[in-house]
C-alpha positions in Angstrom: 0.1 0.0 0.1 2.9 2.5 0.7 4.8 1.8 -2.3 1.4 2.4 -4.2 1.0 5.7 -2.5 4.7 6.6 -3.2 3.9 5.8 -7.1 1.0 7.7 -7.2 2.5 10.6 -5.6 5.5 10.5 -8.1 3.0 10.5 -10.7 1.1 13.5 -9.8 4.4 15.4 -9.0 5.2 14.8 -12.4 2.0 15.7 -13.9 2.5 18.9 -12.1 6.1 19.5 -13.4 4.9 18.6 -17.0 2.5 21.8 -16.8 4.8 24.0 -15.3 6.1 26.7 -17.3 9.8 27.0 -18.6 11.8 29.9 -17.6 14.0 31.7 -20.0 16.2 34.5 -18.4 13.6 35.2 -15.6 10.6 35.0 -18.1 8.2 32.8 -18.0 7.1 30.7 -21.2 3.4 30.0 -21.4 1.3 27.8 -23.9 -2.1 27.3 -24.7 -2.0 24.3 -22.0 -0.5 26.2 -19.0 -1.9 30.0 -19.6 -5.0 29.7 -17.2 -3.5 28.1 -14.7 -0.5 30.0 -14.5 -2.3 33.4 -14.6 -4.8 32.3 -12.1 -1.5 31.8 -9.8 -0.1 35.1 -9.7 -1.8 38.3 -8.7 -0.2 40.1 -12.0 1.4 38.7 -14.8 2.7 41.0 -17.8 2.5 38.8 -21.2 4.2 39.5 -24.1 2.7 37.9 -27.3 5.5 37.5 -29.8 6.6 36.1 -33.0 10.1 34.7 -33.2 10.9 36.5 -36.4 9.6 40.0 -35.5 12.3 42.4 -35.3 10.8 44.7 -32.7 10.2 41.5 -30.3 13.7 40.6 -30.7 14.7 44.1 -29.9 12.5 43.9 -26.5 13.7 40.7 -25.5 16.8 41.9 -23.7 15.1 44.8 -21.9 12.2 42.5 -20.9 14.4 40.0 -19.4 16.4 42.3 -17.3 12.7 43.6 -16.0 11.6 40.2 -15.1 14.9 39.5 -13.5 14.8 42.9 -11.5 11.2 42.2 -10.3 12.1 38.8 -9.1 15.2 40.3 -7.2 12.6 42.7 -5.4 10.3 39.9 -4.4 7.6 41.9 -6.3 4.2 40.3 -6.7 4.5 40.6 -10.4 6.1 38.6 -13.0 6.6 38.7 -16.5 5.7 35.7 -19.0 5.7 35.6 -23.1 3.6 33.3 -25.4 4.7 32.8 -29.2 1.5 33.4 -30.8 2.9 31.9 -33.8 2.7 28.3 -31.9 -0.1 29.1 -29.3 -2.6 29.6 -32.1 -5.8 29.4 -29.8 -4.3 32.3 -27.5 -3.5 34.5 -29.8 -6.8 34.3 -31.5 -8.5 34.6 -28.1 -7.1 37.7 -27.0 -7.2 39.2 -31.1 -3.3 39.6 -31.1 -3.0 41.1 -34.6 0.7 42.5 -34.2 4.2 41.9 -32.5 4.7 42.4 -30.2 1.4 42.9 -28.0 1.8 43.1 -24.3 -1.2 42.6 -22.3 -1.4 42.8 -18.0 -3.4 40.5 -16.3 -4.7 41.1 -12.7 -5.6 39.2 -9.7 -5.7 35.8 -11.6 -8.3 36.8 -13.9 -7.8 36.5 -17.7 -10.8 38.8 -18.4 -10.4 42.4 -19.8 -6.6 42.5 -19.4 -5.3 45.8 -19.5 -3.0 46.7 -22.7 0.1 47.8 -22.0 1.1 51.2 -23.2 4.4 51.9 -21.6 7.8 52.4 -23.0 10.3 49.4 -24.0 13.0 49.7 -22.2 13.6 47.9 -18.6 12.7 51.4 -16.8 9.9 52.1 -18.7 8.4 48.3 -17.8 9.4 48.4 -14.3 7.6 51.9 -13.9 4.6 51.0 -15.9 4.1 47.8 -13.5 5.0 49.4 -10.1 2.1 51.9 -10.3 -0.3 49.0 -11.2 0.9 46.9 -8.5 1.5 49.6 -5.7 -1.0 52.9 -4.9 -2.6 54.2 -7.9 -4.0 57.3 -6.5 -2.7 60.1 -4.1 -4.4 60.9 -0.8 -5.4 64.5 -0.5 -6.4 65.5 2.9 -6.3 69.5 2.5 -7.3 72.2 0.6 -3.9 73.1 -0.1 -2.8 69.5 -1.3 -5.7 69.5 -3.3 -4.7 72.9 -5.0 -1.0 71.6 -5.6 -2.1 68.5 -7.1 -4.4 69.9 -9.8 -2.0 72.9 -10.3 0.9 70.6 -11.1 -1.1 68.5 -13.6 -2.4 69.2 -16.7 -5.2 66.7 -16.2 -5.9 65.8 -12.7 -8.5 63.0 -11.8 -10.2 63.0 -8.2 -12.4 60.7 -6.4 -14.4 62.4 -3.6 -15.8 59.6 -1.0 -15.6 58.6 2.1 -13.1 55.5 2.9 -11.4 53.1 1.0 -14.4 50.5 1.5 -16.5 52.8 -0.8 -18.1 50.4 -3.5 -17.3 53.2 -5.9 -13.6 53.4 -5.1 -12.9 50.1 -6.3 -13.9 51.0 -9.7 -12.2 54.5 -9.4 -8.9 52.2 -8.8 -9.4 50.2 -11.7 -10.0 53.2 -13.7 -6.8 54.6 -12.6 -4.9 51.8 -13.2 -5.9 52.2 -17.0 -3.9 55.4 -17.6 -0.2 55.5 -17.3 -0.2 59.5 -18.3 -2.7 60.8 -16.2 -2.7 61.9 -12.3 -5.3 60.3 -9.8 -6.1 61.3 -6.2 -8.9 60.3 -3.8 -10.0 62.5 -1.1 -12.2 61.5 2.1 -12.3 64.4 4.0 -16.0 65.5 3.9 -15.5 69.3 4.5 -13.2 69.6 1.6 -15.7 67.6 -0.6 -18.2 70.3 0.4 -15.9 73.0 -0.2 -15.1 71.9 -3.8 -19.1 71.4 -4.2 -18.4 67.8 -5.3 -20.9 64.9 -4.8 -20.4 61.9 -2.8 -18.9 59.1 -4.0 -17.8 60.8 -7.4 -15.3 61.7 -9.6 -14.2 65.4 -10.5 -11.7 66.0 -13.8 -9.9 69.2 -13.0 -7.8 70.5 -16.1 -5.6 73.7 -17.5 -8.0 74.0 -20.9 -11.1 74.4 -22.0 -14.3 74.3 -19.2 -11.2 73.7 -16.3 -13.3 71.2 -14.8 -15.9 68.3 -15.2 -18.2 66.2 -12.9 -19.0 63.2 -13.7 -22.6 62.2 -14.1 -24.3 58.8 -14.6 -23.7 55.2 -13.5 -20.6 54.7 -11.8 -18.8 52.0 -13.5 -15.5 51.4 -14.9 -16.7 51.6 -18.6 -18.6 54.6 -18.1 -15.8 56.3 -16.4 -13.4 55.5 -19.0 -15.9 57.5 -21.6 -15.9 60.2 -19.4 -12.2 60.6 -18.8 -11.3 60.0 -22.7 -14.3 62.7 -23.6 -12.8 65.5 -21.3 -9.1 64.9 -20.6 -8.0 66.4 -23.9 -8.5 70.1 -25.5 -11.4 70.4 -28.0 -8.7 71.4 -30.4 -6.0 69.0 -29.4 -2.1 69.8 -30.0 -0.9 67.0 -31.7 1.8 65.5 -28.7 2.2 62.3 -27.3 -0.9 62.1 -25.7 -2.6 62.9 -28.7 -1.2 60.1 -30.7 -2.1 57.3 -27.9 -5.9 59.1 -28.6 -5.6 59.4 -32.5 -3.9 56.4 -33.4 -3.9 53.7 -30.5 -7.5 54.2 -29.5 -8.5 54.5 -32.9 -10.7 57.5 -32.7 -11.7 59.3 -36.1 -9.6 62.6 -36.2 -9.5 66.0 -38.2 -6.1 67.1 -38.4 -5.3 70.9 -39.4 -1.9 71.7 -40.7 -1.1 75.3 -40.5 1.8 77.8 -39.8 1.6 81.4 -39.2 0.7 82.8 -42.7 -2.5 84.4 -42.6 -4.4 81.9 -44.2 -3.4 79.7 -41.6 -4.5 82.0 -38.9 -8.1 82.1 -40.5 -8.2 78.4 -40.7 -7.5 77.9 -37.4 -10.2 80.1 -36.1 -12.8 78.4 -38.6 -11.4 75.2 -37.0 -11.7 76.0 -33.6 -15.4 76.9 -34.0 -16.0 73.7 -36.1 -14.7 71.6 -33.1 -16.9 73.1 -30.7 -19.9 72.1 -32.4 -18.7 69.0 -33.3 -17.5 67.8 -30.2 -17.8 64.2 -29.5 -18.1 63.5 -33.1 -14.8 63.4 -34.2 -11.5 64.5 -32.7 -10.1 68.2 -33.7 -6.4 68.4 -33.5 -3.9 70.7 -34.9 -0.2 70.3 -36.1 2.6 73.6 -36.5 6.1 73.7 -37.6 7.1 75.2 -34.6 5.6 72.7 -32.2 7.7 71.5 -29.3 6.8 68.0 -29.9 9.1 67.3 -33.4 5.9 65.4 -34.7 5.0 67.9 -37.6 6.9 66.8 -40.5 6.5 63.1 -39.3 2.9 63.1 -39.0 2.5 64.9 -42.4 4.6 62.3 -44.3 3.0 59.4 -42.6 -0.5 60.4 -43.8 0.4 62.3 -46.9 0.1 65.9 -46.9 2.4 68.4 -48.5 3.4 70.8 -45.6 4.5 73.3 -48.4 0.8 74.0 -49.1 -0.5 74.9 -45.9 -3.4 74.9 -44.2 -4.3 71.9 -45.4 -6.6 69.5 -43.7 -7.0 65.4 -43.5 -9.2 63.4 -41.8 -7.5 59.8 -40.4 -9.3 57.1 -39.1 -7.0 54.5 -37.6 -8.7 51.1 -37.1 -7.7 48.0 -38.5 -6.0 50.2 -41.0 -5.4 53.4 -41.6 -8.1 55.5 -43.2 -7.7 58.8 -44.7 -10.0 61.3 -46.4 -8.5 64.5 -47.8 -10.4 67.9 -47.7 -10.8 69.4 -51.1 -12.4 72.4 -51.0 -11.1 75.4 -52.4 -11.3 77.1 -48.9 -11.1 76.0 -45.4 -13.8 78.2 -43.8 -16.3 77.2 -40.9 -19.2 75.9 -43.3 -16.6 74.0 -45.2 -15.2 72.0 -42.4 -18.7 71.5 -40.7 -19.7 70.1 -44.4 -16.7 68.0 -44.7 -17.1 66.6 -41.3 -21.1 65.5 -41.9 -20.1 64.0 -45.2 -17.7 61.9 -43.3 -20.5 60.9 -40.6 -22.5 59.9 -43.9 -20.2 57.8 -45.3 -19.9 59.7 -48.4 -16.2 60.5 -48.4 -13.8 58.2 -50.6 -10.8 57.2 -48.9 -7.4 59.0 -50.0 -4.1 56.6 -50.7 -0.6 57.9 -51.4 1.2 57.0 -54.2 4.2 57.9 -56.3 4.2 58.0 -60.0 4.4 54.8 -62.2 7.9 54.3 -63.5 8.8 54.9 -66.7 11.0 51.6 -66.7 10.7 48.5 -64.7 13.2 46.1 -66.2 15.4 45.3 -63.2 15.0 41.7 -61.7 13.1 43.1 -58.5 9.9 44.9 -59.8 8.9 48.6 -58.4 5.3 48.8 -57.1 3.5 52.1 -56.1 0.1 52.7 -55.1 -1.2 53.5 -58.6 0.4 50.1 -60.1 -0.3 47.8 -57.3 -3.6 46.2 -58.3 -2.2 45.8 -61.8 1.1 44.2 -61.2 -0.1 42.3 -58.4 -3.9 41.7 -57.4 -4.7 41.3 -61.3 -1.8 39.3 -62.6 -2.2 35.7 -63.1 1.2 35.2 -61.4 2.8 34.4 -57.8 3.8 37.7 -56.6 6.3 37.9 -53.4 6.2 41.5 -52.2 8.5 43.4 -49.8 7.0 46.3 -48.0 9.8 48.4 -47.1 11.0 51.8 -45.8 14.2 53.7 -47.2 15.3 54.3 -43.8 15.2 50.6 -42.5 18.1 49.1 -41.6 16.9 45.8 -41.3 15.5 46.5 -45.2 19.0 47.5 -46.2 20.4 44.1 -45.1 17.4 42.4 -47.3 18.1 44.4 -50.2 21.1 42.1 -51.6 19.5 38.9 -50.6 16.4 39.8 -52.2 17.8 41.0 -55.8 19.9 37.7 -55.7 16.7 35.7 -55.2 15.0 37.9 -58.2 18.1 37.2 -60.3 17.9 33.5 -59.6 14.0 33.3 -60.4 14.4 35.4 -63.8 14.0 32.4 -65.9 10.6 31.5 -63.8 8.1 34.2 -65.5 5.2 32.7 -63.5 7.1 34.1 -60.1 7.2 38.1 -59.6 9.7 39.3 -57.0 8.5 42.8 -55.9 8.9 45.8 -53.6 7.0 48.6 -52.5 8.3 51.7 -50.3 5.6 51.9 -47.9 6.4 55.3 -46.8 5.6 56.9 -50.0 2.6 54.6 -51.3 -0.4 52.9 -49.8 -2.3 50.0 -50.7 -5.9 49.2 -49.7 -6.4 46.5 -46.9 -2.7 46.2 -46.2 -1.5 47.7 -42.7 2.0 47.5 -42.2 3.3 47.6 -38.6 6.9 46.9 -39.4 9.7 46.6 -41.8 10.4 44.9 -43.8 7.2 43.0 -44.1 7.1 40.4 -47.0 3.7 39.3 -48.2 3.1 36.1 -51.1 0.4 36.9 -53.2 -0.6 33.5 -54.8 -2.4 33.2 -57.9 -6.0 32.7 -57.5 -5.9 33.8 -53.7 -4.8 37.1 -53.9 -7.4 38.3 -51.5 -5.8 36.6 -48.6 -1.8 37.1 -48.9 0.3 34.8 -47.3 2.8 36.4 -44.2 6.1 35.2 -45.2 7.2 33.2 -42.2 10.8 31.4 -43.4 14.3 32.9 -43.1 15.0 35.9 -44.7 18.1 34.5 -46.2 18.5 33.7 -50.5 18.2 29.8 -49.4 15.4 30.5 -47.2 13.5 32.6 -49.4 13.8 30.4 -52.4 12.5 27.5 -50.3 9.6 29.0 -49.3 8.8 30.1 -52.8 9.5 26.5 -53.8 6.9 25.2 -51.3 4.3 27.9 -51.7 4.0 28.8 -55.7 1.0 27.6 -57.4 2.9 26.8 -60.3 5.1 23.9 -61.1 8.4 24.6 -59.8 11.3 25.0 -62.6 14.9 24.4 -62.0 17.5 26.3 -63.9 20.5 24.2 -64.0 23.0 24.3 -61.0 21.7 27.9 -60.2 19.1 26.7 -57.6 
């Protein structure tokens, strides 16, 4: 009997050991089979969903490992983990992973509604982001002087007025505070101070240095409603395009009308019309202004990204960054209050056509690697009866420059095979409908007969690796050329 019990114990321990995650440089390696159990066993887990071939993931890896080791040395309740989403496909689907790396923060053992990580990608940034969410997320204010100092030093200050930490609403407030890395949160449990501020009990007040200066929350007190309240009121009606604006426009996917202006007379008039229209259309879309003399350095980068010619300002462009970046160009002859309102109305009614950047079609295209532009993409890729391998690149990208001679060599070796086209497109100057490029270089394979569902290239980015991939994926018989292949 004792031997039987011992055997069962050994088998049980072995079974537990088999599901325990491996640890690589302090980072737990999670899979479809051990994910739920591991998350349930830890108060706080930051999980990186990555792809082995992703350059951004490789760059993050050493910083992520250092942060994991630092947390362990501090005996923190938070740990770091990672999931290879190309292998653990159920997890990738479950958490809607669409780009790499994607990081999500799981709290109190729950796999429901993880917080999206939106911090920096150095060891320090990761640690700061986690410590805010595992320590005190709100500052206690006890006097009028402390409240005044808090609201004065923060452009946006969000304050909960209650009775104690046992308030039911206080838990929702803490969850709200944990969702923001760039806003200041505080709580007041002093009844006299609450009365002096004319604040309702168990309620939220947003103080700010712009527009109406203060907003009081009204409605049912839950996290979803609070987030809507903060997202609506924590930005100026006309928002300077700064780092917070990037979050609101491109990370949160809010449709945004951009005004590019400078100090010329037409720009000053356009700014007045823009501000009036923003007031009238508040809550419908975001209004943002970008100038060459801003202190954020985003003016030219933004213009290049969405395709605005800064030599011809003032200029308007409406951008909606959801699954892909959709853009709508303002074409009226003059920027006025009325024409802006009409443009916004047409957008909301679905009457506008999207705008896509494109270079001119090259006069000749005789090199082994064919050059694509936005205007020629459909003709040379989608509407052709050939298999087409396309590299989406950026001229400044170091990885793209390293790939260039390899890509050229592949094209030369396949020059005899007229059923396969090797092509490239400068994604900083050209856009393709339905293609959202998140990193450079991105390589996609458009198979004949399946052009609407291109394959993401996942082979080795070597001459041999690309040729092997094409040999496996081509829809045509593979044609060897003597000893070249």
